[in-house]
BALOBA-1460 file (C-alpha; in Angstrom, 3 decimals):
// residues 294
<rec num="1" residu="m" x="305.073" y="189.806" z="49.898"/>
<rec num="2" residu="q" x="303.374" y="188.602" z="46.743"/>
<rec num="3" residu="s" x="300.633" y="186.036" z="47.106"/>
<rec num="4" residu="p" x="301.474" y="182.600" z="45.710"/>
<rec num="5" residu="n" x="297.765" y="181.957" z="45.144"/>
<rec num="6" residu="n" x="297.031" y="184.732" z="42.652"/>
<rec num="7" residu="r" x="298.736" y="185.445" z="39.353"/>
<rec num="8" residu="a" x="298.348" y="187.953" z="36.525"/>
<rec num="9" residu="v" x="299.872" y="187.243" z="33.132"/>
<rec num="10" residu="i" x="300.225" y="190.389" z="31.029"/>
<rec num="11" residu="a" x="301.385" y="189.631" z="27.507"/>
<rec num="12" residu="a" x="301.054" y="190.596" z="23.880"/>
<rec num="13" residu="a" x="298.866" y="189.038" z="21.208"/>
<rec num="14" residu="g" x="300.092" y="185.607" z="20.234"/>
<rec num="15" residu="s" x="301.887" y="184.956" z="23.522"/>
<rec num="16" residu="r" x="299.623" y="182.000" z="24.333"/>
<rec num="17" residu="k" x="297.810" y="183.635" z="27.224"/>
<rec num="18" residu="t" x="294.634" y="181.620" z="26.744"/>
<rec num="19" residu="q" x="296.691" y="178.471" z="26.245"/>
<rec num="20" residu="h" x="298.318" y="179.173" z="29.604"/>
<rec num="21" residu="i" x="294.867" y="178.887" z="31.172"/>
<rec num="22" residu="i" x="294.137" y="175.673" z="29.292"/>
<rec num="23" residu="d" x="297.435" y="174.125" z="30.366"/>
<rec num="24" residu="c" x="296.918" y="175.072" z="34.022"/>
<rec num="25" residu="v" x="293.365" y="173.730" z="34.076"/>
<rec num="26" residu="v" x="294.269" y="170.418" z="32.478"/>
<rec num="27" residu="a" x="297.391" y="169.948" z="34.599"/>
<rec num="28" residu="n" x="295.492" y="169.675" z="37.892"/>
<rec num="29" residu="p" x="292.226" y="167.704" z="37.608"/>
<rec num="30" residu="s" x="291.877" y="167.575" z="41.397"/>
<rec num="31" residu="k" x="290.999" y="171.279" z="41.565"/>
<rec num="32" residu="r" x="287.460" y="172.587" z="40.996"/>
<rec num="33" residu="v" x="287.955" y="175.229" z="38.349"/>
<rec num="34" residu="l" x="285.914" y="178.064" z="36.877"/>
<rec num="35" residu="v" x="287.025" y="179.707" z="33.625"/>
<rec num="36" residu="t" x="285.272" y="182.901" z="32.585"/>
<rec num="37" residu="t" x="285.678" y="185.629" z="29.973"/>
<rec num="38" residu="y" x="283.626" y="188.461" z="28.483"/>
<rec num="39" residu="t" x="283.081" y="187.830" z="24.769"/>
<rec num="40" residu="n" x="281.272" y="184.827" z="23.337"/>
<rec num="41" residu="e" x="283.980" y="184.248" z="20.739"/>
<rec num="42" residu="n" x="286.621" y="183.807" z="23.420"/>
<rec num="43" residu="l" x="284.239" y="181.668" z="25.445"/>
<rec num="44" residu="h" x="283.771" y="179.333" z="22.475"/>
<rec num="45" residu="q" x="287.532" y="179.125" z="21.957"/>
<rec num="46" residu="i" x="288.088" y="178.130" z="25.579"/>
<rec num="47" residu="v" x="285.370" y="175.469" z="25.463"/>
<rec num="48" residu="s" x="286.756" y="174.090" z="22.196"/>
<rec num="49" residu="r" x="290.296" y="173.838" z="23.524"/>
<rec num="50" residu="l" x="289.360" y="172.366" z="26.898"/>
<rec num="51" residu="s" x="287.125" y="169.773" z="25.261"/>
<rec num="52" residu="a" x="289.531" y="169.081" z="22.385"/>
<rec num="53" residu="g" x="286.731" y="170.021" z="20.022"/>
<rec num="54" residu="t" x="284.293" y="167.443" z="21.386"/>
<rec num="55" residu="g" x="282.175" y="169.769" z="23.500"/>
<rec num="56" residu="v" x="282.704" y="167.494" z="26.520"/>
<rec num="57" residu="l" x="284.534" y="169.240" z="29.335"/>
<rec num="58" residu="p" x="286.645" y="167.594" z="32.042"/>
<rec num="59" residu="r" x="284.443" y="166.967" z="35.056"/>
<rec num="60" residu="h" x="286.336" y="169.389" z="37.299"/>
<rec num="61" residu="v" x="285.838" y="172.341" z="34.946"/>
<rec num="62" residu="t" x="283.100" y="174.959" z="34.696"/>
<rec num="63" residu="v" x="283.113" y="177.496" z="31.843"/>
<rec num="64" residu="m" x="280.716" y="180.424" z="31.631"/>
<rec num="65" residu="g" x="280.519" y="183.992" z="30.365"/>
<rec num="66" residu="w" x="281.301" y="186.870" z="32.714"/>
<rec num="67" residu="f" x="277.715" y="188.110" z="33.014"/>
<rec num="68" residu="t" x="276.401" y="184.599" z="33.571"/>
<rec num="69" residu="f" x="278.910" y="184.344" z="36.410"/>
<rec num="70" residu="l" x="277.828" y="187.677" z="37.874"/>
<rec num="71" residu="l" x="274.099" y="186.987" z="37.609"/>
<rec num="72" residu="n" x="273.902" y="183.310" z="38.546"/>
<rec num="73" residu="e" x="276.819" y="182.884" z="40.923"/>
<rec num="74" residu="c" x="276.999" y="186.298" z="42.632"/>
<rec num="75" residu="a" x="273.884" y="188.459" z="42.322"/>
<rec num="76" residu="r" x="270.830" y="186.170" z="42.251"/>
<rec num="77" residu="p" x="271.632" y="183.820" z="45.158"/>
<rec num="78" residu="y" x="271.722" y="186.711" z="47.649"/>
<rec num="79" residu="q" x="269.554" y="189.296" z="45.925"/>
<rec num="80" residu="s" x="267.211" y="189.554" z="48.899"/>
<rec num="81" residu="f" x="269.930" y="191.308" z="50.920"/>
<rec num="82" residu="v" x="269.860" y="194.163" z="48.395"/>
<rec num="83" residu="l" x="266.335" y="194.138" z="46.997"/>
<rec num="84" residu="g" x="264.481" y="193.162" z="50.156"/>
<rec num="85" residu="e" x="262.951" y="190.032" z="48.625"/>
<rec num="86" residu="a" x="263.950" y="186.976" z="46.628"/>
<rec num="87" residu="g" x="263.135" y="186.001" z="43.068"/>
<rec num="88" residu="m" x="262.985" y="189.499" z="41.615"/>
<rec num="89" residu="m" x="266.063" y="189.727" z="39.407"/>
<rec num="90" residu="g" x="265.337" y="188.551" z="35.876"/>
<rec num="91" residu="r" x="267.593" y="188.641" z="32.873"/>
<rec num="92" residu="l" x="270.199" y="191.192" z="31.768"/>
<rec num="93" residu="n" x="269.429" y="194.571" z="30.235"/>
<rec num="94" residu="f" x="272.587" y="194.935" z="28.178"/>
<rec num="95" residu="v" x="271.903" y="198.231" z="26.420"/>
<rec num="96" residu="g" x="269.559" y="200.175" z="28.702"/>
<rec num="97" residu="q" x="270.762" y="202.714" z="31.256"/>
<rec num="98" residu="r" x="269.397" y="203.661" z="34.641"/>
<rec num="99" residu="s" x="268.130" y="207.180" z="35.161"/>
<rec num="100" residu="r" x="270.741" y="209.278" z="36.934"/>
<rec num="101" residu="y" x="268.038" y="210.663" z="39.241"/>
<rec num="102" residu="i" x="267.198" y="207.351" z="40.906"/>
<rec num="103" residu="p" x="268.919" y="207.147" z="44.307"/>
<rec num="104" residu="k" x="270.678" y="204.046" z="45.554"/>
<rec num="105" residu="s" x="268.264" y="204.067" z="48.486"/>
<rec num="106" residu="k" x="265.683" y="202.674" z="46.038"/>
<rec num="107" residu="p" x="267.552" y="199.489" z="45.060"/>
<rec num="108" residu="q" x="264.824" y="197.896" z="42.954"/>
<rec num="109" residu="q" x="264.643" y="200.918" z="40.648"/>
<rec num="110" residu="y" x="268.383" y="201.557" z="40.939"/>
<rec num="111" residu="y" x="269.535" y="198.118" z="39.790"/>
<rec num="112" residu="l" x="266.543" y="196.810" z="37.793"/>
<rec num="113" residu="d" x="264.507" y="198.145" z="34.903"/>
<rec num="114" residu="r" x="260.698" y="198.005" z="34.772"/>
<rec num="115" residu="g" x="260.830" y="194.428" z="33.524"/>
<rec num="116" residu="k" x="263.059" y="193.458" z="36.497"/>
<rec num="117" residu="s" x="266.091" y="192.909" z="34.263"/>
<rec num="118" residu="a" x="269.403" y="193.979" z="35.760"/>
<rec num="119" residu="y" x="271.154" y="196.936" z="34.169"/>
<rec num="120" residu="r" x="274.415" y="195.777" z="32.691"/>
<rec num="121" residu="d" x="276.386" y="198.672" z="34.210"/>
<rec num="122" residu="g" x="275.225" y="197.726" z="37.699"/>
<rec num="123" residu="v" x="275.495" y="193.921" z="37.900"/>
<rec num="124" residu="s" x="278.976" y="193.801" z="39.390"/>
<rec num="125" residu="a" x="278.103" y="196.665" z="41.752"/>
<rec num="126" residu="f" x="275.011" y="194.723" z="42.827"/>
<rec num="127" residu="s" x="277.149" y="191.622" z="43.455"/>
<rec num="128" residu="f" x="279.602" y="193.654" z="45.519"/>
<rec num="129" residu="e" x="276.757" y="195.180" z="47.542"/>
<rec num="130" residu="a" x="275.160" y="191.760" z="48.097"/>
<rec num="131" residu="n" x="278.443" y="190.452" z="49.463"/>
<rec num="132" residu="k" x="278.747" y="193.468" z="51.754"/>
<rec num="133" residu="l" x="275.195" y="193.298" z="53.124"/>
<rec num="134" residu="s" x="275.335" y="189.515" z="53.568"/>
<rec num="135" residu="k" x="278.629" y="189.829" z="55.449"/>
<rec num="136" residu="g" x="280.676" y="187.992" z="52.843"/>
<rec num="137" residu="m" x="278.258" y="185.219" z="51.917"/>
<rec num="138" residu="v" x="278.722" y="185.715" z="48.153"/>
<rec num="139" residu="v" x="282.471" y="185.176" z="48.210"/>
<rec num="140" residu="d" x="282.201" y="182.495" z="50.893"/>
<rec num="141" residu="r" x="279.831" y="180.525" z="48.679"/>
<rec num="142" residu="l" x="282.175" y="180.849" z="45.706"/>
<rec num="143" residu="s" x="285.088" y="179.606" z="47.818"/>
<rec num="144" residu="r" x="283.093" y="176.474" z="48.593"/>
<rec num="145" residu="m" x="282.354" y="175.941" z="44.912"/>
<rec num="146" residu="y" x="285.725" y="176.633" z="43.287"/>
<rec num="147" residu="d" x="289.381" y="176.154" z="44.166"/>
<rec num="148" residu="h" x="290.643" y="178.248" z="41.276"/>
<rec num="149" residu="i" x="289.074" y="180.934" z="39.075"/>
<rec num="150" residu="f" x="290.647" y="181.880" z="35.741"/>
<rec num="151" residu="i" x="289.666" y="185.111" z="33.961"/>
<rec num="152" residu="d" x="290.717" y="185.605" z="30.338"/>
<rec num="153" residu="e" x="291.003" y="189.064" z="28.706"/>
<rec num="154" residu="i" x="291.282" y="190.878" z="32.019"/>
<rec num="155" residu="q" x="291.610" y="194.210" z="30.175"/>
<rec num="156" residu="d" x="287.854" y="193.989" z="29.457"/>
<rec num="157" residu="m" x="286.980" y="194.204" z="33.168"/>
<rec num="158" residu="a" x="285.791" y="197.588" z="34.436"/>
<rec num="159" residu="g" x="283.980" y="199.394" z="37.230"/>
<rec num="160" residu="y" x="282.934" y="197.213" z="40.140"/>
<rec num="161" residu="d" x="284.311" y="194.139" z="38.344"/>
<rec num="162" residu="l" x="287.631" y="195.170" z="39.852"/>
<rec num="163" residu="e" x="286.157" y="195.533" z="43.347"/>
<rec num="164" residu="l" x="284.777" y="192.021" z="43.068"/>
<rec num="165" residu="l" x="288.100" y="190.749" z="41.731"/>
<rec num="166" residu="d" x="289.815" y="192.331" z="44.716"/>
<rec num="167" residu="l" x="287.525" y="190.380" z="47.054"/>
<rec num="168" residu="l" x="288.255" y="187.142" z="45.205"/>
<rec num="169" residu="m" x="292.005" y="187.703" z="45.468"/>
<rec num="170" residu="k" x="291.632" y="188.132" z="49.226"/>
<rec num="171" residu="s" x="289.595" y="184.927" z="49.536"/>
<rec num="172" residu="p" x="290.801" y="181.300" z="49.786"/>
<rec num="173" residu="i" x="290.198" y="180.967" z="46.019"/>
<rec num="174" residu="s" x="293.263" y="181.062" z="43.789"/>
<rec num="175" residu="v" x="292.766" y="183.602" z="41.002"/>
<rec num="176" residu="t" x="294.613" y="183.776" z="37.687"/>
<rec num="177" residu="v" x="293.949" y="186.573" z="35.204"/>
<rec num="178" residu="v" x="295.481" y="186.972" z="31.770"/>
<rec num="179" residu="g" x="295.246" y="189.742" z="29.210"/>
<rec num="180" residu="d" x="296.833" y="192.246" z="26.874"/>
<rec num="181" residu="p" x="296.176" y="195.917" z="27.758"/>
<rec num="182" residu="r" x="297.060" y="196.850" z="24.166"/>
<rec num="183" residu="q" x="293.952" y="194.974" z="23.024"/>
<rec num="184" residu="a" x="291.520" y="196.938" z="25.176"/>
<rec num="185" residu="t" x="288.667" y="197.044" z="22.660"/>
<rec num="186" residu="f" x="285.619" y="196.229" z="24.799"/>
<rec num="187" residu="a" x="284.594" y="196.922" z="28.382"/>
<rec num="188" residu="t" x="282.084" y="195.002" z="30.468"/>
<rec num="189" residu="n" x="280.391" y="198.204" z="31.624"/>
<rec num="190" residu="n" x="280.539" y="201.996" z="31.531"/>
<rec num="191" residu="a" x="280.426" y="202.631" z="35.262"/>
<rec num="192" residu="t" x="282.486" y="205.559" z="36.552"/>
<rec num="193" residu="k" x="283.933" y="203.453" z="39.377"/>
<rec num="194" residu="n" x="287.617" y="202.691" z="38.755"/>
<rec num="195" residu="s" x="287.475" y="204.526" z="35.436"/>
<rec num="196" residu="k" x="291.204" y="205.289" z="35.541"/>
<rec num="197" residu="y" x="291.909" y="201.561" z="35.513"/>
<rec num="198" residu="k" x="289.776" y="200.884" z="32.450"/>
<rec num="199" residu="g" x="291.432" y="199.283" z="29.426"/>
<rec num="200" residu="s" x="295.223" y="199.655" z="29.550"/>
<rec num="201" residu="g" x="294.849" y="201.088" z="33.060"/>
<rec num="202" residu="i" x="294.468" y="197.528" z="34.361"/>
<rec num="203" residu="v" x="298.276" y="197.432" z="34.523"/>
<rec num="204" residu="e" x="298.210" y="200.226" z="37.112"/>
<rec num="205" residu="w" x="295.464" y="198.484" z="39.085"/>
<rec num="206" residu="l" x="297.533" y="195.313" z="39.290"/>
<rec num="207" residu="a" x="300.624" y="197.317" z="40.237"/>
<rec num="208" residu="t" x="298.837" y="198.527" z="43.376"/>
<rec num="209" residu="r" x="298.118" y="194.956" z="44.445"/>
<rec num="210" residu="t" x="301.495" y="193.283" z="44.358"/>
<rec num="211" residu="d" x="300.803" y="192.030" z="47.882"/>
<rec num="212" residu="l" x="297.832" y="190.086" z="46.539"/>
<rec num="213" residu="c" x="298.961" y="189.048" z="43.090"/>
<rec num="214" residu="l" x="302.160" y="187.983" z="41.355"/>
<rec num="215" residu="v" x="302.377" y="189.889" z="38.065"/>
<rec num="216" residu="e" x="304.170" y="188.167" z="35.210"/>
<rec num="217" residu="n" x="304.995" y="190.071" z="32.024"/>
<rec num="218" residu="r" x="305.612" y="188.040" z="28.883"/>
<rec num="219" residu="v" x="307.412" y="189.596" z="25.954"/>
<rec num="220" residu="e" x="307.385" y="186.725" z="23.451"/>
<rec num="221" residu="s" x="304.895" y="186.495" z="20.586"/>
<rec num="222" residu="y" x="304.356" y="183.312" z="18.611"/>
<rec num="223" residu="r" x="302.124" y="185.099" z="16.121"/>
<rec num="224" residu="c" x="304.123" y="188.152" z="14.974"/>
<rec num="225" residu="n" x="307.741" y="188.612" z="13.905"/>
<rec num="226" residu="q" x="310.116" y="191.073" z="15.548"/>
<rec num="227" residu="v" x="309.500" y="193.883" z="13.054"/>
<rec num="228" residu="i" x="305.738" y="193.826" z="13.649"/>
<rec num="229" residu="c" x="306.180" y="193.625" z="17.417"/>
<rec num="230" residu="e" x="308.489" y="196.642" z="17.465"/>
<rec num="231" residu="l" x="306.187" y="198.622" z="15.185"/>
<rec num="232" residu="f" x="303.204" y="197.924" z="17.396"/>
<rec num="233" residu="q" x="305.090" y="198.702" z="20.582"/>
<rec num="234" residu="s" x="306.321" y="202.030" z="19.194"/>
<rec num="235" residu="g" x="302.738" y="203.108" z="18.582"/>
<rec num="236" residu="h" x="301.455" y="202.262" z="22.055"/>
<rec num="237" residu="r" x="302.144" y="204.077" z="25.314"/>
<rec num="238" residu="w" x="300.774" y="203.055" z="28.690"/>
<rec num="239" residu="g" x="298.483" y="205.557" z="30.345"/>
<rec num="240" residu="d" x="296.978" y="207.060" z="27.189"/>
<rec num="241" residu="g" x="293.483" y="207.365" z="28.596"/>
<rec num="242" residu="d" x="291.426" y="204.213" z="28.743"/>
<rec num="243" residu="g" x="293.031" y="202.544" z="25.738"/>
<rec num="244" residu="g" x="289.869" y="203.010" z="23.730"/>
<rec num="245" residu="a" x="287.961" y="200.455" z="25.770"/>
<rec num="246" residu="t" x="284.278" y="200.594" z="24.985"/>
<rec num="247" residu="h" x="281.241" y="198.407" z="24.585"/>
<rec num="248" residu="e" x="280.626" y="199.895" z="21.161"/>
<rec num="249" residu="a" x="281.598" y="197.347" z="18.524"/>
<rec num="250" residu="p" x="282.170" y="197.738" z="14.760"/>
<rec num="251" residu="v" x="279.677" y="194.922" z="14.256"/>
<rec num="252" residu="p" x="276.196" y="194.426" z="15.758"/>
<rec num="253" residu="l" x="276.383" y="193.620" z="19.475"/>
<rec num="254" residu="r" x="274.548" y="190.358" z="18.969"/>
<rec num="255" residu="e" x="277.493" y="189.093" z="16.928"/>
<rec num="256" residu="v" x="279.907" y="189.825" z="19.755"/>
<rec num="257" residu="f" x="277.904" y="189.086" z="22.902"/>
<rec num="258" residu="e" x="274.748" y="187.194" z="23.728"/>
<rec num="259" residu="v" x="272.699" y="190.126" z="24.990"/>
<rec num="260" residu="s" x="269.152" y="188.818" z="24.985"/>
<rec num="261" residu="t" x="267.317" y="185.964" z="26.633"/>
<rec num="262" residu="r" x="263.936" y="184.425" z="25.978"/>
<rec num="263" residu="q" x="262.948" y="183.334" z="29.461"/>
<rec num="264" residu="r" x="262.963" y="185.489" z="32.553"/>
<rec num="265" residu="r" x="265.526" y="183.415" z="34.378"/>
<rec num="266" residu="c" x="267.490" y="181.817" z="31.574"/>
<rec num="267" residu="l" x="271.168" y="182.550" z="31.114"/>
<rec num="268" residu="v" x="272.837" y="185.483" z="29.487"/>
<rec num="269" residu="d" x="275.148" y="183.239" z="27.474"/>
<rec num="270" residu="p" x="273.423" y="180.201" z="25.888"/>
<rec num="271" residu="s" x="276.920" y="178.891" z="25.253"/>
<rec num="272" residu="s" x="277.786" y="178.865" z="28.948"/>
<rec num="273" residu="c" x="278.421" y="175.419" z="30.284"/>
<rec num="274" residu="r" x="278.735" y="173.634" z="33.569"/>
<rec num="275" residu="t" x="280.044" y="170.189" z="34.271"/>
<rec num="276" residu="r" x="277.492" y="167.585" z="35.198"/>
<rec num="277" residu="p" x="277.492" y="166.037" z="38.699"/>
<rec num="278" residu="p" x="280.787" y="164.381" z="39.766"/>
<rec num="279" residu="a" x="279.704" y="160.946" z="38.578"/>
<rec num="280" residu="c" x="279.556" y="162.146" z="34.969"/>
<rec num="281" residu="a" x="281.913" y="163.967" z="32.673"/>
<rec num="282" residu="g" x="281.210" y="167.601" z="31.936"/>
<rec num="283" residu="r" x="279.549" y="168.714" z="28.754"/>
<rec num="284" residu="v" x="278.671" y="171.850" z="26.904"/>
<rec num="285" residu="g" x="275.019" y="172.705" z="27.259"/>
<rec num="286" residu="n" x="272.545" y="175.561" z="27.154"/>
<rec num="287" residu="h" x="272.322" y="175.915" z="30.899"/>
<rec num="288" residu="a" x="274.867" y="176.473" z="33.609"/>
<rec num="289" residu="h" x="274.423" y="175.442" z="37.217"/>
<rec num="290" residu="r" x="271.188" y="176.891" z="38.588"/>
<rec num="291" residu="h" x="270.498" y="177.989" z="42.137"/>
<rec num="292" residu="p" x="267.316" y="178.410" z="44.161"/>
<rec num="293" residu="r" x="265.885" y="181.873" z="43.903"/>
<rec num="294" residu="g" x="266.960" y="184.358" z="46.485"/>
């Protein structure tokens, strides 16, 4: 039986996937909502649409980048369960890689570099491990913060992102993901976990979870005519490797993602935003909701 709480919308470019998120968020202001995505460009588009270009979000809405979500909402609050002490995890090391010879039994060296920044390939794995060692406290905390989580460009998710998504779909939180496997250009990480589901493989991952998630396929495009759609479809076959998903971009990474931070505990995405307390309307700012260390 498919879960009525979780939904995946798989559709082509121009099928109004992101607008589907906007419409759902706006339609129910009584629900506490988080909207997250990987690239800064898409993040800015979501903020612009939800705020009608004003930069002021509805008070029930939180918008933040994927790595800001992982670091601030999943990894840092319960880092002591993994690292043995609180307040250690700093910013994000987006381009560095951990030595293959460091064992997982040494978590501080395994997940963090010498400057205590978290390796990008291991942030979602760290979050998953923190939830496991804390006996579900990470997901439980999220369920008390949000009624519904929306993830745009789901084809960008990889590695332990999918393990974390699986936990969210099994929680009281309603989860909606949207994406186009044909547009698998980037990937959040290069972890070997779930590598067969990377890029266009996300369709197969969702197909194995029909008991958790209702999958909706949309075939209409409001951007391309029929000739272009048929031409594109004829040149794409599901299951051709990972769909070319990679973090390598044809432009400098800084133009695609916010990969550096100035302060040890500032956010990955300066554009991330969090609504103000309930008495005030939300707004776009340089800082998302912060939590005590540990």
